KEDRENFI-749967 format. One record per residue (C-alpha): residue number from 1; x, y, z. Coordinates in steps of 0.001 Angstrom, whole numbers, plus 524288, in hexadecimal, padded with zeros to 5 digits. Example, Ala and Ser with C-alpha at 12.3 -4.5 7.8 and 13.67 -1.06 7.14 Angstrom:
# residues 2
ZAZA  fiza      X      Y      Z
ZAZA     1  8300C  7EE6C  81E78
ZAZA     2  83566  7FBDC  81BE4
This chain:
# residues 452
ZAZA  fiza      X      Y      Z
ZAZA     1  2CC25  8B5B2  1518A
ZAZA     2  2D2BE  8C0E9  151C8
ZAZA     3  2D58D  8C9BC  144E5
ZAZA     4  2E26C  8C8CE  1407A
ZAZA     5  2E62E  8D585  14585
ZAZA     6  2E1AC  8D1F7  153AB
ZAZA     7  2E79E  8C694  151A3
ZAZA     8  2F3F7  8CA83  150D6
ZAZA     9  2F23A  8D671  15954
ZAZA    10  2EFD8  8CD4E  16420
ZAZA    11  2FB7B  8C342  15FBD
ZAZA    12  30510  8CF80  16379
ZAZA    13  2FE86  8D16C  16F4C
ZAZA    14  30192  8C331  1718B
ZAZA    15  30F64  8C23E  16DF1
ZAZA    16  312F6  8D138  173A8
ZAZA    17  30BA8  8CB91  18229
ZAZA    18  31620  8C0ED  180C2
ZAZA    19  32349  8C84C  17D95
ZAZA    20  323C0  8C572  1702F
ZAZA    21  32DD8  8CE0D  16863
ZAZA    22  3271D  8D2FA  15A90
ZAZA    23  32D04  8D8F3  14EA5
ZAZA    24  3295F  8E4D2  151BF
ZAZA    25  32A12  8EB81  161F3
ZAZA    26  31A4A  8EB33  1649C
ZAZA    27  31DFC  8F8BA  16D1A
ZAZA    28  3224F  9015B  161D8
ZAZA    29  316EB  8FB51  158FC
ZAZA    30  30EB6  9008C  1664E
ZAZA    31  31461  90D4A  166E3
ZAZA    32  312B9  90F57  158BF
ZAZA    33  3039F  90CF0  158A1
ZAZA    34  30188  91679  16297
ZAZA    35  3028E  92104  1593F
ZAZA    36  2F8F2  91ABD  14F02
ZAZA    37  2EB17  91BC1  14CBA
ZAZA    38  2E1A2  910DB  14F3D
ZAZA    39  2D9D5  90950  15768
ZAZA    40  2DF83  8FE51  1628D
ZAZA    41  2DB26  8F341  15A96
ZAZA    42  2E0B5  8F937  14CBB
ZAZA    43  2ED49  8FD35  15565
ZAZA    44  2F004  8F1F9  15BC1
ZAZA    45  2EEA6  8E974  14D52
ZAZA    46  2FA03  8F196  148EC
ZAZA    47  30215  8F071  15326
ZAZA    48  30088  8E273  1522D
ZAZA    49  3046E  8E318  1435A
ZAZA    50  30FD0  8EB45  145EE
ZAZA    51  31520  8E2BF  14ECA
ZAZA    52  314D3  8D70E  147F1
ZAZA    53  31B3C  8DECF  13D4A
ZAZA    54  31FE3  8D26B  13737
ZAZA    55  313BB  8CC6F  13457
ZAZA    56  3183A  8BF8B  13DA2
ZAZA    57  30CDD  8C127  14826
ZAZA    58  3014A  8C2B5  13C13
ZAZA    59  3086F  8B8A2  13402
ZAZA    60  307CC  8ADB2  1403A
ZAZA    61  2F9DE  8B1C0  14132
ZAZA    62  2F547  8B08A  13502
ZAZA    63  2FABD  8A33A  132DD
ZAZA    64  2F26B  89DAB  13D54
ZAZA    65  2E79A  8A3ED  13959
ZAZA    66  2EAD7  89E93  12A3A
ZAZA    67  2EB54  89196  1308E
ZAZA    68  2DE97  89199  13A89
ZAZA    69  2D72A  89627  12BD5
ZAZA    70  2DF38  88AE9  123C3
ZAZA    71  2DABE  8810B  12C83
ZAZA    72  2CBFB  88704  12A7E
ZAZA    73  2CC84  88663  11B2D
ZAZA    74  2D19A  878CB  11B53
ZAZA    75  2C7DB  87526  12386
ZAZA    76  2BDD8  87BBB  11BC7
ZAZA    77  2C27B  87456  10F67
ZAZA    78  2C2A9  8668A  114F2
ZAZA    79  2B414  86875  11C15
ZAZA    80  2B024  86D83  10C4C
ZAZA    81  2B6AF  861EE  10639
ZAZA    82  2B148  859BC  10F92
ZAZA    83  2A231  85E45  10E00
ZAZA    84  2A475  85C64  0FFC3
ZAZA    85  2AA1C  84DF6  0FFC0
ZAZA    86  29EBD  84996  10951
ZAZA    87  2941C  84E59  10084
ZAZA    88  29AA6  84884  0F58E
ZAZA    89  29B48  83CEA  0FD8A
ZAZA    90  28D09  83D62  1007B
ZAZA    91  28816  83ED0  0F2B8
ZAZA    92  28D9F  833FA  0EB34
ZAZA    93  2813C  82E1C  0E842
ZAZA    94  2772A  83261  0DDBB
ZAZA    95  26AC6  83233  0E71D
ZAZA    96  26C73  83B9E  0EEE2
ZAZA    97  26439  83BBC  0FB8B
ZAZA    98  26239  849D1  0FD8E
ZAZA    99  25CCB  84BD2  10B15
ZAZA   100  267F6  84338  10EB0
ZAZA   101  27261  84AE6  10932
ZAZA   102  26C5A  85755  10E76
ZAZA   103  26DE6  85299  11C69
ZAZA   104  27B06  84CC8  1182A
ZAZA   105  27E88  85AB2  113A7
ZAZA   106  27A58  8633E  12041
ZAZA   107  273F7  85A8E  12A4C
ZAZA   108  2812A  85B33  132DD
ZAZA   109  2858C  86A03  12E7A
ZAZA   110  2765A  86E3F  13388
ZAZA   111  2787C  866C4  1413F
ZAZA   112  285E3  86E6C  141A5
ZAZA   113  28136  87A1B  13E6B
ZAZA   114  2758D  87944  1476B
ZAZA   115  27E9B  875B5  1512D
ZAZA   116  28754  88086  15054
ZAZA   117  27B01  88AB4  14F9E
ZAZA   118  27650  88415  15BD6
ZAZA   119  28337  88497  1643A
ZAZA   120  283D6  89520  15E70
ZAZA   121  27721  8963F  16243
ZAZA   122  279AF  891AD  17133
ZAZA   123  28772  89993  170A4
ZAZA   124  29010  88C65  17280
ZAZA   125  29BDA  88962  16D8A
ZAZA   126  2A3CC  89360  171B1
ZAZA   127  2B03A  88A7A  1742B
ZAZA   128  2ACDC  8827F  169A9
ZAZA   129  2B934  8870E  160DA
ZAZA   130  2C33F  88289  16A78
ZAZA   131  2C4BB  87584  161AA
ZAZA   132  2C6B9  880D7  1560E
ZAZA   133  2D15A  8870F  15D44
ZAZA   134  2D89F  87B14  15F74
ZAZA   135  2D62B  87566  152B8
ZAZA   136  2DB6D  88221  14B2B
ZAZA   137  2E353  885DD  15639
ZAZA   138  2EF8D  88DC6  1505D
ZAZA   139  2F876  886D1  158A2
ZAZA   140  2F683  879F1  15057
ZAZA   141  2F774  882C2  142A9
ZAZA   142  30355  88B25  14607
ZAZA   143  30FAD  886FD  14CB1
ZAZA   144  319FD  8907D  1525E
ZAZA   145  321C6  890C9  15FEE
ZAZA   146  32341  8A0AE  15D9E
ZAZA   147  31D08  8AA10  16688
ZAZA   148  314F4  8B040  15AA0
ZAZA   149  30EA1  8A361  155AD
ZAZA   150  30B82  89E7E  164B8
ZAZA   151  305EC  8AC1F  1675C
ZAZA   152  2FD40  8AC20  15BF1
ZAZA   153  2F924  89D7E  15C89
ZAZA   154  2F373  8A2C1  16AD1
ZAZA   155  2EE27  8ACEC  163EC
ZAZA   156  2E5D4  8A2E4  15B0F
ZAZA   157  2E34F  89AC2  1649B
ZAZA   158  2DC5D  8A5D4  16E0A
ZAZA   159  2D433  8A9AF  162EE
ZAZA   160  2D0A1  89C90  16032
ZAZA   161  2C969  89A56  16ED8
ZAZA   162  2C35C  8A73E  16DD3
ZAZA   163  2B324  8A589  16F90
ZAZA   164  2B139  8AC63  160D5
ZAZA   165  2B664  89F7C  15BC3
ZAZA   166  2AA13  89830  15D56
ZAZA   167  2A654  8A115  150DE
ZAZA   168  2B2C4  89E0B  148AE
ZAZA   169  2B1E2  88F0B  14C93
ZAZA   170  2A1B6  8913B  147B7
ZAZA   171  2A76D  8979C  13BE4
ZAZA   172  2B20B  88B8A  13724
ZAZA   173  2A883  882D6  13A30
ZAZA   174  29CB0  88868  13188
ZAZA   175  2A7F8  88884  12594
ZAZA   176  2AC82  87CEF  12825
ZAZA   177  29D83  8786E  12592
ZAZA   178  29C4F  8822B  11976
ZAZA   179  2A838  87AD1  112EE
ZAZA   180  2A193  86E1C  115E4
ZAZA   181  2949F  87244  10F81
ZAZA   182  29B4B  877AD  105C5
ZAZA   183  2A249  86CCE  100EF
ZAZA   184  29441  86591  10132
ZAZA   185  290E6  8702D  0F918
ZAZA   186  299BF  86D4E  0EE82
ZAZA   187  2987D  85F15  0EE39
ZAZA   188  28A3F  85E37  0EE31
ZAZA   189  28C8F  86992  0E19C
ZAZA   190  295B6  8626C  0DC28
ZAZA   191  28F27  85502  0DC43
ZAZA   192  281D5  85A97  0D651
ZAZA   193  28A7C  85ED9  0CB90
ZAZA   194  290A4  851E7  0C925
ZAZA   195  284EE  84A20  0CB60
ZAZA   196  276F8  8490B  0CBAF
ZAZA   197  271BD  84483  0D801
ZAZA   198  2634A  83FD7  0DBB7
ZAZA   199  25F08  84523  0E778
ZAZA   200  2553D  83D6A  0EED8
ZAZA   201  24F8D  83B83  0FE03
ZAZA   202  24977  83127  104D6
ZAZA   203  24377  83036  11291
ZAZA   204  23BD6  8267C  11AA2
ZAZA   205  23279  82D54  122D1
ZAZA   206  231A6  83A31  11A49
ZAZA   207  22764  83C71  10FBC
ZAZA   208  227CB  842A0  1053D
ZAZA   209  220D2  84E12  10955
ZAZA   210  22B04  84FCD  11524
ZAZA   211  235AB  84FCC  10B3C
ZAZA   212  2309A  85A60  1024F
ZAZA   213  22CBD  86259  10E36
ZAZA   214  23C23  86083  113C0
ZAZA   215  2418F  86450  1062D
ZAZA   216  239D5  86F54  104E0
ZAZA   217  23EA1  874FB  112AA
ZAZA   218  24CB3  8707C  10F13
ZAZA   219  24C20  8775C  10301
ZAZA   220  24601  884D1  1064E
ZAZA   221  253FF  88B6D  10A14
ZAZA   222  25B83  88774  0FE4B
ZAZA   223  24F65  88A39  0F5C7
ZAZA   224  250F8  898C9  0FA2C
ZAZA   225  25DA5  898FE  0F3AD
ZAZA   226  25A75  892AB  0E641
ZAZA   227  25CC1  884C0  0E96E
ZAZA   228  25282  87A60  0E16C
ZAZA   229  2497E  87250  0EB85
ZAZA   230  241F4  865B5  0E6E5
ZAZA   231  235A1  86694  0E5DF
ZAZA   232  22B3D  85E0F  0EA9C
ZAZA   233  22B5E  852A8  0DF8C
ZAZA   234  239B9  85438  0DE7E
ZAZA   235  23AE1  85152  0EE9E
ZAZA   236  230E7  84616  0EC43
ZAZA   237  23752  83FD9  0DFFF
ZAZA   238  24511  83F42  0E7DC
ZAZA   239  2402A  83652  0F254
ZAZA   240  247AD  82912  0F105
ZAZA   241  24EA2  82CE0  0E3E0
ZAZA   242  257BE  8221B  0E0DD
ZAZA   243  25BE7  82414  0D28A
ZAZA   244  25E44  83298  0C9B9
ZAZA   245  2539E  83EE0  0CBC8
ZAZA   246  24DA4  849CD  0C28D
ZAZA   247  25AFD  85251  0C1E4
ZAZA   248  250F4  85F69  0C4EE
ZAZA   249  24D34  85861  0D1B4
ZAZA   250  25B32  85577  0D576
ZAZA   251  26099  86363  0D411
ZAZA   252  254A4  867BC  0DD3E
ZAZA   253  25A61  85DA7  0E764
ZAZA   254  268ED  8614F  0E417
ZAZA   255  264D3  86F36  0E5F5
ZAZA   256  25E69  86F62  0F23D
ZAZA   257  26A1E  866C6  0F74F
ZAZA   258  273F7  87225  0F47C
ZAZA   259  26AED  87B76  0F8FC
ZAZA   260  2688B  87526  10569
ZAZA   261  2760B  87395  1088A
ZAZA   262  27AC3  88287  104FC
ZAZA   263  26E5F  8878C  10BF6
ZAZA   264  26DC0  87CA3  118EC
ZAZA   265  27D53  87BEA  11B12
ZAZA   266  284FF  88543  113E2
ZAZA   267  27CDE  89192  11670
ZAZA   268  27B0B  88DB7  12417
ZAZA   269  2890A  88C18  12709
ZAZA   270  28D86  896F4  1201A
ZAZA   271  283FE  8A012  12943
ZAZA   272  28935  8982F  13493
ZAZA   273  2967A  89B65  13029
ZAZA   274  293B2  8A9DB  12DE3
ZAZA   275  28E4D  8AB0B  13AE1
ZAZA   276  29A77  8A62E  141FB
ZAZA   277  2A319  8AE38  13997
ZAZA   278  29B6D  8B929  13DB7
ZAZA   279  29A98  8B561  14B5E
ZAZA   280  2A962  8B33D  14C9B
ZAZA   281  2ABF4  8C0C7  1465E
ZAZA   282  2A42B  8C6C0  15084
ZAZA   283  2AA83  8C06F  15CE1
ZAZA   284  2B7F2  8BDA6  157B2
ZAZA   285  2C4A6  8C1DB  15F49
ZAZA   286  2C74E  8CE8B  161C2
ZAZA   287  2D4D3  8D53D  1643E
ZAZA   288  2D2A6  8DAD3  1732F
ZAZA   289  2D96B  8E5DB  175EC
ZAZA   290  2D556  8E6B2  18342
ZAZA   291  2DFA0  8DE15  18849
ZAZA   292  2EADB  8E454  18F25
ZAZA   293  2F702  8E387  18481
ZAZA   294  2EC4A  8EA5B  17BC2
ZAZA   295  2E9CC  8F4CD  183F7
ZAZA   296  2F77C  8F813  18861
ZAZA   297  2F9FF  8FB52  17981
ZAZA   298  2EDDB  9042B  177F3
ZAZA   299  2EEDA  90AC3  1848A
ZAZA   300  2FDEA  90F1D  17D6B
ZAZA   301  2F7EA  911F6  171DC
ZAZA   302  2ED5F  919AC  177FA
ZAZA   303  2F787  92172  182C2
ZAZA   304  2F91C  92D06  17BAB
ZAZA   305  2EC04  93047  177E8
ZAZA   306  2E7FA  93C95  17DCF
ZAZA   307  2E0C1  948A5  17C1D
ZAZA   308  2E631  95345  17643
ZAZA   309  2DD5F  95D48  17B28
ZAZA   310  2DDBB  95CD9  18A78
ZAZA   311  2EB3A  9547A  18B4C
ZAZA   312  2F933  95A95  18C09
ZAZA   313  3040C  94FA1  18929
ZAZA   314  30EDD  94F68  1961C
ZAZA   315  31B47  95398  18F2A
ZAZA   316  324A5  945D9  18FBA
ZAZA   317  32DEE  94447  197A6
ZAZA   318  33D0A  946F5  1906E
ZAZA   319  34AAD  941EC  1961E
ZAZA   320  352BC  94C5F  19A91
ZAZA   321  35F65  94F5D  191F3
ZAZA   322  369E7  94941  194A3
ZAZA   323  37587  94E49  19AAE
ZAZA   324  382B2  94909  19382
ZAZA   325  38E31  9498F  19FC4
ZAZA   326  39BF3  94A20  19A7E
ZAZA   327  3A0BA  93EAB  1A113
ZAZA   328  3A3FE  93144  19E70
ZAZA   329  396FB  929D7  19741
ZAZA   330  390D1  91C59  1974C
ZAZA   331  387F5  919D8  18D3B
ZAZA   332  37F1E  90E12  18C1A
ZAZA   333  37296  90890  184CB
ZAZA   334  367F5  903FB  18BF2
ZAZA   335  3612E  8F64A  18796
ZAZA   336  36363  8F817  1785B
ZAZA   337  370A0  8F9F7  17097
ZAZA   338  373B7  904FB  167F9
ZAZA   339  37579  90529  15797
ZAZA   340  37FED  90E2D  159E6
ZAZA   341  38D08  90E06  16285
ZAZA   342  38D65  91ADE  16634
ZAZA   343  38077  91F9A  16889
ZAZA   344  38180  9276B  17548
ZAZA   345  38A0D  9313C  16AEF
ZAZA   346  37BE4  936B1  16634
ZAZA   347  37A3A  93B90  17416
ZAZA   348  3885C  93D20  179A3
ZAZA   349  3947F  945C0  17631
ZAZA   350  39D44  93DC7  17DFC
ZAZA   351  3AA03  936A4  17703
ZAZA   352  3AA29  927FD  17845
ZAZA   353  3B4C0  92AD6  18257
ZAZA   354  3AB13  92ED7  18AC3
ZAZA   355  3A13B  92526  18827
ZAZA   356  3A048  915A7  18D9D
ZAZA   357  39787  90E10  18606
ZAZA   358  390F7  90304  19093
ZAZA   359  387FF  8FD09  18758
ZAZA   360  37A62  8F8A1  186DE
ZAZA   361  37493  8F7E9  193F6
ZAZA   362  36908  8ECCD  19347
ZAZA   363  369B9  8E116  19EE0
ZAZA   364  36BE7  8E16D  1AC1A
ZAZA   365  37ABE  8DFB1  1AB11
ZAZA   366  37C59  8EAC3  1A2AA
ZAZA   367  37636  8F387  1AD9E
ZAZA   368  37CDA  8EE26  1B800
ZAZA   369  38AB2  8EF91  1AF8F
ZAZA   370  38697  8FEBB  1AC8B
ZAZA   371  381E1  901DC  1BAA0
ZAZA   372  38D2A  8FBB1  1C02D
ZAZA   373  39577  904F0  1B559
ZAZA   374  38E2A  91063  1B927
ZAZA   375  390FC  90F8A  1C872
ZAZA   376  3A03C  9102B  1C513
ZAZA   377  3A05A  919A6  1BACC
ZAZA   378  39991  926BE  1BADF
ZAZA   379  39581  92A69  1AC2F
ZAZA   380  3893B  92FE9  1A501
ZAZA   381  38180  92389  19EE8
ZAZA   382  37A9A  92646  19104
ZAZA   383  371B2  91B25  19089
ZAZA   384  36DDA  919BE  180F5
ZAZA   385  35FFE  91442  18002
ZAZA   386  35779  90E79  17272
ZAZA   387  34B05  91276  16E7C
ZAZA   388  3491D  90303  16FB5
ZAZA   389  3498F  90357  17EA9
ZAZA   390  33CFB  904F0  18563
ZAZA   391  33B96  90D1C  192D2
ZAZA   392  33700  902D8  19A55
ZAZA   393  33962  8FF17  1A8B1
ZAZA   394  34549  8F71E  1A5EA
ZAZA   395  34D14  90175  19DA4
ZAZA   396  34AE4  90BE6  1A677
ZAZA   397  34DA5  904BF  1B238
ZAZA   398  35BFE  901D9  1AB8A
ZAZA   399  35ABF  9105B  1A987
ZAZA   400  3589A  91375  1B6B6
ZAZA   401  364A4  90B7B  1BA90
ZAZA   402  36D93  90FF6  1B1E5
ZAZA   403  36943  91E62  1B510
ZAZA   404  36C3C  91AF2  1C42D
ZAZA   405  37984  91790  1C0B1
ZAZA   406  37E87  91FFD  1B782
ZAZA   407  385BF  92979  1C1BE
ZAZA   408  38746  935CA  1B68B
ZAZA   409  378F9  934B7  1B097
ZAZA   410  372BE  92E4D  1A744
ZAZA   411  36E4A  930ED  199D4
ZAZA   412  365FD  92BA6  18EE8
ZAZA   413  3688A  92A59  17F69
ZAZA   414  35D2C  924CE  17901
ZAZA   415  36081  91D1F  16CEB
ZAZA   416  35912  919B8  15FC6
ZAZA   417  35C86  90CEE  156AB
ZAZA   418  35EFA  91392  14B7B
ZAZA   419  36C7D  91A30  14861
ZAZA   420  36740  92788  150BA
ZAZA   421  36D5C  923B4  15EEF
ZAZA   422  364A5  92C9B  165DD
ZAZA   423  35590  92AC4  16584
ZAZA   424  34F69  936AA  163AC
ZAZA   425  340CD  939FE  16544
ZAZA   426  33769  938B3  159B0
ZAZA   427  32E54  94399  156DC
ZAZA   428  320E0  93B37  15638
ZAZA   429  31D3D  93796  164BE
ZAZA   430  31741  92BA3  1615C
ZAZA   431  321CC  924B0  15A84
ZAZA   432  32724  919B2  16213
ZAZA   433  33528  91D7A  162C2
ZAZA   434  32EC0  92CEF  167F5
ZAZA   435  327B3  923E1  1738C
ZAZA   436  332FB  91C81  177ED
ZAZA   437  33BAB  92970  177B2
ZAZA   438  3327E  930C8  180C4
ZAZA   439  332D4  923C3  189A0
ZAZA   440  33FA3  92496  18BF0
ZAZA   441  33F1E  9336C  18DE2
ZAZA   442  335F0  93194  1986C
ZAZA   443  33D10  92720  19ECA
ZAZA   444  34A4F  92F07  1A027
ZAZA   445  34281  93B0D  1A2E5
ZAZA   446  33C58  93451  1AF5F
ZAZA   447  34B07  93091  1B220
ZAZA   448  350F8  93E52  1AE71
ZAZA   449  35B27  936B3  1A671
ZAZA   450  35FF3  93F82  19AF8
ZAZA   451  35EDA  93D0F  18CB6
ZAZA   452  36916  93E9F  18285
């Protein structure tokens, strides 16, 4: 799966593509990060964290991740208990057939482990994680009809279908087997502590020498790490035992049983678990920053990177200074309201009797009403534009239409959203406010519209 930071970044991309409204404006965050240092992937992570300023996106992702891990923990606990109870039921007799119990402990486990190894060497099972993706599908784990929940569920389902999930599934499968074997080991140790067993073996076809050789081969690996192995006399003495046997011989068989469970069951399964964990880390899903969405952001950050030794930046366009006429004025706001009633007083010296307030010009009806008025009345238009407004295609189309209709000309006053009604240029050219101010300067200079 993706790392938590990559998941948050990808979730922001999905939601922004679907026109989701975030707590923090992504455009402002992107402009702010242009002046900061760091690798592209680090800046993308920072951008996603700042857009998710209230932590809502991270909480939804964490909820899904927590429930998936919770299911795995519960299943591991159930498998451990089942292993304990299964072996507890198997060892209810005082005389235990050693090889029969050993086959019950490790027979099916060994077949499954060998089968997994063969499938892995044959490079099969690429689609074997599909059932796991359906079993732990986030759509079953979290309910919600909001955009964030739907996008987060879709993100997790895409991750569960990734080819690297075969190793994630393998790790989980080995984890369940380890839980089962651990439960069995706890049961053996507990029963050997509280009860006294006798161990026997019986066979119709195998002789004493054959069983001696088999036991010595079986006990070679456990003996390497300190477990006792029955000697030849103990093996022969244990054939067809129906009553209590010497305690020293019983302890040798008990030690071999525990050692076999550990060395032939738990250790190989633990090695397989570690292998799958390493392969999953190697094949895990990573954020694809080559997507057009990320490339557009990265290119924006790198747009102002130039070589100062052989490059001289052209001067930024500046709007002409506004020429205020002596006649009647018509003041209007473009798209956004103002916190001040007489916002135009910061740039005009006219009396209220010489100024007519048109209000806000936003939709098509407002534009039709304004152009009709300008065609019938020769006035100079003072247009207030707030710092929130972007000089995009639609806004500039409105500006051009007003300029063409104003018989005595159009002048613009850039406003701010605080108590100061006039927007001034900041000293740091990389600040978002300064970038927006220069964008309007360029647009007004191209149209030769005066700026107060």
